[in-house]
C-alpha positions in Angstrom: 0.0 0.0 0.0 1.4 3.4 -1.0 0.4 6.3 1.2 0.8 9.9 0.3 2.7 12.2 2.6 0.3 13.5 5.3 0.6 17.3 5.6 -2.8 18.1 7.1 -5.1 16.3 9.6 -8.7 17.2 10.5 -9.0 17.3 14.3 -12.3 16.7 16.1 -13.8 15.8 19.5 -17.2 14.4 20.5 -18.3 18.0 21.0 -17.6 18.9 17.3 -14.9 19.7 14.8 -12.0 21.6 16.3 -9.5 22.6 13.7 -6.6 21.6 11.4 -3.2 20.2 12.4 -0.6 20.8 9.7 3.1 20.5 9.1 5.0 23.0 6.9 8.8 22.7 6.5 10.2 22.2 10.0 7.3 23.4 12.0 3.8 22.1 13.1 0.8 24.3 13.3 -2.7 23.9 14.8 -5.4 26.3 13.7 -8.8 26.3 15.5 -11.9 26.8 13.4 -13.1 30.4 14.0 -16.5 29.6 15.4 -16.0 26.4 17.4 -17.7 26.0 20.8 -15.2 26.1 23.7 -16.3 22.5 24.5 -14.5 21.4 21.3 -11.1 22.7 22.5 -8.5 20.0 22.2 -6.6 20.5 25.4 -6.6 22.2 28.8 -3.3 23.7 27.7 -4.5 24.9 24.2 -7.5 27.2 24.6 -9.3 28.5 21.5 -7.7 31.6 20.0 -7.7 33.4 16.6 -3.9 33.0 16.0 -2.6 29.5 15.2 -0.4 27.5 17.5 3.1 26.9 16.2 5.9 24.6 17.5 9.0 23.1 16.0 8.0 19.7 17.6 4.6 18.0 17.5 2.4 19.5 20.2 2.5 17.4 23.4 -1.3 16.8 23.2 -1.0 15.1 19.9 2.4 13.4 20.7 0.8 11.9 23.9 -0.6 8.9 22.0 2.2 8.3 19.6 3.1 4.6 19.5 6.4 3.6 21.0 8.4 0.4 21.3 6.8 -2.8 19.9 3.8 -1.0 18.3 6.0 1.6 16.6 8.3 -1.0 15.2 5.5 -3.2 14.0 3.8 -0.2 12.3 7.2 0.6 10.6 7.5 -2.9 9.3 3.9 -3.0 8.1 4.0 0.3 6.3 7.7 0.3 5.2 6.6 0.8 1.6 3.9 3.3 2.3 6.0 6.4 1.9 7.5 8.7 4.5 6.9 7.3 7.9 6.7 10.2 10.3 4.6 11.6 13.2 1.8 12.9 10.9 1.4 9.4 9.3 1.5 7.7 12.7 -1.3 10.0 14.0 -3.3 9.3 10.8 -2.9 5.6 11.3 -3.7 5.4 15.1 -5.6 8.6 15.8 -9.2 7.6 14.8 -12.0 6.9 17.2 -10.0 4.4 19.3 -7.4 7.0 20.3 -6.8 7.5 24.0 -8.8 10.5 25.2 -11.4 12.5 23.2 -9.3 14.0 20.4 -9.5 12.3 17.0 -7.8 12.9 13.7 -8.5 11.8 10.2 -7.4 12.4 6.6 -8.4 11.2 3.2 -4.9 9.8 2.6 -5.4 7.1 5.3 -8.4 4.7 5.5 -10.0 4.1 9.0 -9.4 0.9 10.9 -11.4 -1.9 9.4 -11.0 -4.4 12.3 -13.7 -6.9 13.1 -16.2 -7.1 15.9 -13.7 -7.8 18.6 -12.6 -10.5 21.1 -14.2 -11.5 24.3 -12.4 -10.9 27.6 -13.0 -14.5 28.6 -11.3 -15.7 25.3 -8.2 -13.6 26.0 -7.9 -14.7 29.6 -8.3 -18.4 28.8 -6.0 -18.6 25.7 -3.4 -21.2 26.2 -0.9 -19.8 23.7 -0.3 -16.2 24.6 2.4 -15.5 22.0 0.2 -16.7 19.2 -2.8 -14.8 20.5 -0.9 -11.5 20.8 0.5 -11.9 17.3 -3.0 -12.4 16.0 -4.4 -9.5 18.0 -1.5 -7.4 16.6 -2.3 -8.4 13.0 -6.0 -7.4 13.5 -5.7 -4.3 15.7 -2.3 -2.7 15.3 -3.7 0.3 13.4 -6.0 1.2 16.2 -3.4 1.0 19.0 -2.2 4.5 19.6 -1.0 3.7 23.1 2.3 5.0 24.3 4.8 2.9 26.2 7.7 0.6 25.4 5.9 -2.6 26.5 4.0 -4.5 23.8 0.4 -3.4 24.1 -2.7 -3.2 22.0 -6.1 -1.6 22.1 -8.5 -4.4 21.4 -12.3 -4.0 20.8 -14.2 -6.2 23.2 -17.0 -8.5 22.0 -19.0 -8.7 25.2 -22.4 -9.8 23.8 -22.1 -13.0 25.9 -20.9 -11.3 29.0 -23.3 -10.5 31.9 -22.4 -7.4 33.9 -24.0 -6.3 37.2 -26.4 -3.4 37.2 -24.4 -0.1 37.1 -21.1 -1.8 36.4 -18.5 0.4 34.6 -18.1 -1.3 31.2 -16.4 -0.2 28.0 -16.1 -2.1 24.9 -12.3 -1.8 24.6 -9.4 -3.5 26.4 -5.7 -2.7 26.7 -3.9 -6.0 26.3 -0.2 -6.2 27.3 2.3 -8.9 26.5 5.1 -9.8 28.8 7.6 -10.0 25.9 11.1 -11.4 26.1 12.9 -8.4 27.5 11.3 -8.4 30.9 10.2 -12.0 31.9 7.2 -12.2 34.2 6.1 -8.6 33.5 2.4 -9.5 33.3 2.5 -11.0 36.7 4.6 -8.1 38.0 2.0 -5.6 36.9 -0.9 -7.7 38.2 0.7 -7.9 41.7 1.6 -4.2 41.9 -1.8 -3.2 40.6 -3.4 -5.6 43.1 -1.4 -3.8 45.9 -2.7 -0.5 44.7 -6.3 -1.8 44.7 -5.9 -3.3 48.2 -4.6 0.1 49.5 -7.7 1.9 48.2 -6.0 3.6 45.3 -8.4 4.0 42.3 -7.5 1.5 39.5 -9.3 0.4 36.4 -10.6 -3.2 36.1 -7.7 -5.5 35.4 -7.0 -9.2 34.8 -4.1 -11.7 34.4 -4.5 -14.4 31.8 -4.6 -18.0 32.9 -1.2 -18.7 31.4 0.2 -15.6 33.1 1.5 -14.1 29.9 -1.0 -11.3 29.3 -2.1 -8.4 31.5 -5.5 -7.0 30.5 -6.9 -3.7 31.6 -10.2 -2.1 30.7 -9.7 1.3 29.3 -10.9 4.1 31.6 -11.2 7.0 29.3 -14.7 6.1 28.2 -18.1 6.5 29.9 -20.3 3.4 30.6 -22.1 4.4 27.4 -18.9 4.4 25.4 -18.5 8.2 25.1 -14.9 9.4 24.9 -13.6 11.3 27.9 -10.7 13.8 27.8 -7.4 12.4 29.0 -4.2 14.3 29.3 -1.0 13.0 30.9 1.4 15.0 32.9 3.8 15.4 30.0 1.1 17.4 28.3 0.1 19.4 31.3 3.7 20.4 32.1 4.5 21.2 28.5 7.0 18.4 27.9 7.6 16.0 25.0 7.5 12.3 25.4 11.3 12.3 25.2 11.3 14.4 28.4 9.0 12.1 30.4 11.7 11.4 32.9 12.4 15.1 33.6 10.8 17.0 36.4 9.5 16.1 39.8 6.5 14.7 41.6 6.0 18.1 43.2 5.5 19.5 39.7 2.8 17.0 39.2 1.2 18.1 42.4 1.4 21.7 41.2 -0.3 20.7 37.9 -3.1 19.0 39.8 -3.6 22.1 41.8 -3.8 24.2 38.6 -6.0 22.0 36.5 -8.2 19.9 38.7 -11.7 21.2 39.6 -12.0 22.5 43.2 -14.2 19.6 44.3 -11.7 17.0 43.1 -8.4 18.8 44.0 -7.9 17.3 47.5 -8.8 13.8 46.3 -6.4 14.1 43.4 -3.5 15.3 45.6 -4.1 12.5 48.1 -4.2 9.9 45.3 -0.9 11.3 43.9 0.7 11.0 47.3 -0.5 7.4 47.6 0.7 6.5 44.2 4.2 8.0 44.8 4.4 6.3 48.2 3.4 3.0 46.6 6.1 3.4 43.9 8.7 4.0 46.5 7.6 0.9 48.5 7.3 -1.6 45.7 10.3 -0.3 43.8 8.6 1.2 40.7 11.2 3.2 38.8 9.0 3.9 35.9 6.5 6.3 37.4 7.2 9.0 34.9 5.2 12.0 33.7 3.2 9.9 31.2 2.1 7.5 33.9 -0.1 10.1 35.7 -3.0 11.9 34.1 -6.4 13.6 34.4 -9.8 12.8 33.0 -12.7 15.2 32.2 -15.8 15.5 30.0 -14.7 18.6 28.1 -13.0 21.9 28.9 -16.3 23.6 29.6 -17.9 21.2 32.1 -15.2 21.8 34.8 -14.9 18.3 36.1 -11.2 17.7 35.7 -10.1 15.0 38.1 -7.1 12.6 38.5 -7.2 9.5 36.3 -7.0 6.1 38.1 -3.6 4.6 38.6 -2.1 2.5 35.8 1.2 1.1 34.6 2.5 0.3 38.1 5.4 -2.3 38.1 8.4 -3.3 40.2 11.5 -2.4 38.1 14.2 -3.3 40.7 13.8 -7.1 40.0 15.2 -6.3 36.5 17.4 -3.3 37.4 18.5 -3.8 41.1 19.9 -0.3 41.4 17.0 1.4 39.7 15.7 4.7 41.2 12.6 6.8 40.9 11.6 8.1 37.5 11.2 11.6 38.7 12.7 13.7 41.5 11.2 13.4 45.0 12.2 16.5 47.0 15.6 16.4 45.3 16.3 12.7 45.2 15.6 9.7 43.0 17.2 7.2 45.4 14.5 4.8 46.6 16.2 4.3 49.9 16.4 8.1 50.6 12.9 8.6 49.3 11.2 6.9 52.2 12.0 9.8 54.5 11.4 12.5 51.8 7.8 11.4 51.5 7.0 13.4 54.6 8.1 16.6 52.9 6.2 15.6 49.8 3.0 15.1 51.9 3.1 18.8 52.6 3.1 19.5 48.8 0.0 17.3 48.5 -1.7 18.8 51.6 -1.8 15.3 53.1 -2.0 15.4 56.9 -2.2 11.7 57.6 0.9 10.6 55.6 2.3 8.1 58.1 -1.1 6.4 58.4 -1.4 6.2 54.6 2.0 4.7 54.3 1.2 2.2 56.9 -1.9 1.2 55.0 0.0 0.7 51.8 2.5 -1.4 53.6 -0.3 -3.5 55.1 -1.8 -3.9 51.6 1.5 -4.9 50.2 2.0 -7.6 52.8 -1.5 -8.9 52.4 -1.3 -9.0 48.6 2.0 -10.9 48.6 0.5 -13.5 50.9 -2.7 -13.7 48.9 -0.8 -14.4 45.7 1.9 -16.6 47.2 1.3 -19.4 44.7 1.4 -17.0 41.8 4.7 -15.6 43.0 6.3 -19.1 43.3 7.3 -19.0 39.7 8.8 -15.4 40.1 10.7 -15.4 43.4 12.9 -12.6 42.2 9.8 -10.3 42.0 8.7 -11.1 45.5 12.2 -10.6 46.8 12.5 -7.3 45.2 9.2 -6.0 46.6 10.0 -7.3 50.0 13.4 -5.6 50.1 11.7 -2.2 49.5 8.9 -3.0 52.0 11.5 -3.9 54.7 13.2 -0.6 54.3 9.9 1.2 54.9 8.9 -1.0 57.8 12.2 -0.1 59.5 11.2 3.6 59.2 7.4 3.3 59.8 7.2 0.2 61.9 4.9 1.8 64.5 2.6 3.2 61.8 -1.0 2.0 61.9 -3.9 2.8 59.6 -7.2 4.0 60.9 -9.3 2.3 58.2 -9.2 -1.1 56.6 -8.0 -2.1 53.2 -9.4 -4.7 50.8 -7.5 -7.9 50.1 -7.4 -9.1 46.5 
């Protein structure tokens, strides 16, 4: 298939057409339509204005969903003969209605995804040959998988016609399916354990599952309403004006400041508390990949005023692969996981959290309980359990007398 160079993309949201994204020479431009409704603005950081936006690099809002790692390489291989393979073509390929968040792009030069009806969650979880299944899912759904991150992951439409959900259950018809891959053995189990700890500690998380053969981690996407309407999602790279290449720059305090600035007043305290809990959890379980793109906000549209923090996602232990790994961002001047356990008290002030010791105690309890609950699962990955317990022991030595005033849920 030969694809023409993509120089212009029509940008739209569920609230209407927004404008035109274009590239000219070495610069990118975004021009709003003159009479758009403010609800159709594309980003909290790009309000409607008469003059066009200009940047030498692709705007962070559009770069947010650019494929990385496995998906990027597979797209390159598939479209090697399609013409110039650049950010505009990548957006055109992956930025249709399945894109993360509410902003969609299209162009006559690239046809929309023509994937089939989908795959049931039960079928994914019960598959007994994960590598073959992931390869098949990649063949069918690669073009609709504009999901950032190095780990092999795909956006897969869910065929849930045979599923029965409880009344009021949060359901969407799309799943994020992640493969363990060869580089990081046991990564699916790793993420399942760490996300289970977060859930047990009361941190908001999306629905998630581990396949029966322990090779796939499956998460229901959280940027859609129960009726399937797209919600706005912007990660902290976008909100702090950084490119994906700079996702490891900055500090957790800067994330707190961004939440203070962008979250609606009624959600601000909850968001800051959740941020503190997520950073504390990353310190305890040894998550050295909690970078700017692994925190974000959700909202209906820029007019509604309901910006709140997105649920926690992409939580893994990295020290079982890189024993000397540190934090992805600076925590009060340090990235050292050992030092960070005491700097959390100063970070609590940034998040306006007054019960920090109790919250840390609750996360430690959730960690201990989750490791016990999944002891059989961890038998095949002793290095993961050892890595988490090392970090936990350091915190226990500092906060051994800490108790929590409310219970946690075991998973």
